[in-house]
N, C-alpha and C positions, 0 to 999 in steps of 0.2 A: 729488623726490617731494613731493606735496602732498595735502591733504585732498581726498577725492573721494566722490561718491555716484552710482552708475551702475547702472541696470538692465542686465543682461548681454546684449549683442546676440549672436545666434547666429553672426554674421559672424566673431566671434572664433575660432571653430573653423577657419575657413579662413585667416585672417591668421596664426594661431599653429599652423598645420598640423604643422610639424615637432615642436613640443613635444607636441601632441596625440598624435602617433604614438609618441613616447617614453613617454608615460603609458600608452597602450594596451599597448605592449610589456611594460612592467614589470608591469602588472596581469595579463597573461597568464602571465608567469613565476611570479607569486605566487598564481595562481588566485583573483584578486580580481575583483569586478564593481563597476561604478560605479552609484551612485544615479542616477536618471534625468537629472538635470541636473548631476551632480558633475563630469563632464568639463569642462563649461563653467565651473563654479565654480573648479576647481583651476587651469585654464588662466589664468583672469583673475587669481587671486591670484599665481601665479608671474610673470605679466607685470609686476606692480607692483614686484617685488623688484629692487633694484639689483644685488644679488649673492646667491649661495647658498653658495658654498664658504666655509667658515670662519664661517658665520653661527650665532649662538646664538639659537635660536628656540623659542617655545612653540607646539605644536599643541593648540589649546583644543577639547576635546570630540573627541579623536582616535580613540578606540576602536582598531580595527586598520586604520583607513582609509588610503587611498593616499598622501596628500600627505606624511606623515611619512617613508615609505619612499623616496619620490622625493627629498625634501630630504636625507635621510641619504646616499643613493647619490650625490648631487651634492656632498657634502662638508660638510653642515650638522650641527650638534650640536642635536638635537631633544629638548626635554622634552615628552613625550607625556602630556597631562593628560586624564583622564576619570574620572567618578565610579564607573564600572564597573571591576571588577577585571580585570586582564590577567595574573594570576598563572600561568595555564596557557597562556600564549602559545605558539602552535603552533611546531613545529620549523622550518617553512618560513621563519619570520621570524628565529628565534634562530640558525639555521645560516647565514643569508646576511648578517645585520647584527650589528653590535656592539650588543647590547641589555643594559641594566642597569636597576636600580631606583633611584629617588632615595632611597628608604628601604628597609630590609631587607624590610619587609612588602609592598613594591610589586610584586615579581616573585619568583615561586617559584624558589628556588635549587637545586631538585632537578635531576638530570641530564636535560637535554632529550631525550636519546636513550632514556629509560626506556620500559618497556613501556607505562606509563600514558599518557605523552605521545605515543607513536608510535601508540597505538590498535591494537595487534596482537591478533588473534584467536588465542589460545594453542591453541585446539583444532584449528586449521587448519594442517597441516604445510606446505601450499603457501604460506600467508601467512608462516609462519616462515621458510622458505627465501628467499622474495622479500625479506623484511625484512633477512636476513643479507646478501644481495647488495646491497641498497640501502645498508646501513650501511657496507659495505666501500667502495663507490663514494663514499659521503659523506665517509668519513674521508680519502680522497685529495683531494677537491675543497673541503672546508670551509675549510681554511686559505687557499687561493688565493682563494676567494670573498670571505672577510672582508677579505683584504688588498687586494682591488680595490674595497672600499667605504670611502672615506675618512672618512665621518661616523659618527654613532652616534645611537641612540635611547635615551632615559632615561625609563622608565615612572614615572608619578606618579599614583596612584589617589587623586583628590581632587576635591571640588566646586569648580567654577570661581569661585564667589563667596568662596572662602576658601583662597587659595594660601599657607597659613601658612609653608611651608618654602622659599618663594622670596623672596629679599630685594627691597626696593625697587630700581628702576632697574638691574636685573641682566640683562635679556635685550634683544637688539637688534631683535627682531621678534616679533609674535604673529600666528598665522594661525588661522582658524576656518572650516571648510568646513561650512556648513549645520548648525551645532550650536547657535549662540546662539539660534536661533529657538524652541528648546524651553523658553525662558523667557518668562513674561508680560512685557509692557512694563514693569511695575513692578519685577519681579525683574531684568530685563535691565539696569536702571540700576546695580544693585549689581555685577553680573558685569562690565560694561564698566569700571566704576571700579577693580575689582580687577585686571583685565588691564592697564589703564593704569598702575596702581601699580608693577607689576613691570617695565614697559617702560622702557628708557632714553630720556631726552629725545632727540627727533629720530627715534626709531624708529617704525615703522608698526604699527598694529593693522589687519589685513586680514581682513575677515569677509564671508562671503556669507550671506544670509538670504532669507526670502520677502518679496516686494513686495506691498503692497496699494494700491489706487488711491484709495479714498475714506475708509476707516476701517479700523483694525486689526481683524483677525479671525483666528479659530483654525481651522486645517485639521485636523479630527478624525482622518482616516485616518493622517496622518503625525505627529500630535501636535505640530504646530508652528504658531507664530504667523506671520502675514503683517503687515508693518508699512508704514504710510504714510511718505511722504517727511518729513512734519512730525515724526512720532515718531522716525524714525532721526536726523534732524538734532538733535533735542533730546537724545536719549540719548547719541549719539556726539559731541555738541557741534560739529556741522558748521555753519559760518556760512551764512546765507541768501545771502551774496554768492558762495558757491561754486556754480557751475551744476550742474544735474543733467539727466538725460534723461527724468525722470518725465512730462514733457509729451508724450513719445512712447509712453506706456504701452500704448495699444491697438495701435499699429503693431508695437511690439516683441513684444507678446504674440502677435499673429497670425503673425509670423515664427517664433516659438518653436514654435507649434502645427504649423507646416508643415515643421519641421526634420527631414529624414529621417535625418540622422546620429544624432540622439538617438532618434527614434521607432522606427527599424529595429534598434536595438541595446539594447533594454531588458534589464536584468539578469533572470536566470531567477527570482530570488526574488520579483519582482513578480507573477508568474503563479500563485503559490501562496497568496496571501492578499489580502484586501481591506483589511487594516490596515496600509497603507503609503502612500507618496507617489503611487503610480500603481496604484490598486486593481485587482487581478486582471489586470494587464498590459495594460489597455485604454488606448491613448494618448489621453488626454483631460486635458491639463494644466489644473489649476484655479488655479494661481498661477505666477509666474515669479520667477527669482532676481535679487537685487540685491546689488551689491558695495559695501562701505563701506571706505574707507581713512581712518583717523584717525592723524595724526602727533602724537606726544606733544610738548607744549610744555614750556618751563621748563628750569631748570638742575639 
């Protein structure tokens, strides 16, 4: 594995077709939907990893997103970092995966089967009966489900620029799916430095972000920055001797715009708002994703 900067080609969805199907299957089982280019992002990140089973990895800006669950199901120990609280993490995650908090306050330790977390309508007898049946079935399957998931997810509610509870050189990989772009170029310098601090020498920082052709710019609907090759090389310390495919920017962007796998499978939440990466579900990509792999140097 080596440093890399690469606009993500949609051909990846074909060459990594088996993994893409695995991701889609897991997403259906968890009732999760992908951001409009996240299937491409996650596939690229997973392609870069030499191994997953037994890996100690940070998912930076994780929220409740897909990659942490895929990594855990594949045998990784994932520290799920996000500034937003996941204290009320839904039972569909708690029941299937071994989930804990890095600190006591990171994850609500109340019974995940409680009325509050199950969202039961107490006034509805039908809902009550359905929930009793559900919990009876769950009690039979929960142990076998968790036994079949060899990894774990550790919730850590913290800003990415201040991972105060994670020691230097302590994790083997860091992944970030379209999360670092919510930092300005100036702020991103601090975040990347902090992620590299906790990474073991030789380990990869794998991040997908928005690509910009000529100058850094801010995409207001998704509240994310798009960065030029020059900016990404500077922030992630990628040598100019490392080749990239930014010279194919227009060609790759046109291929992305014509990608039916992504355009025909937009998540339902895009159609409900104009304040997102694909406003009102209209397939008109205004930027394209780029992947950066930075290997930490030093002893």
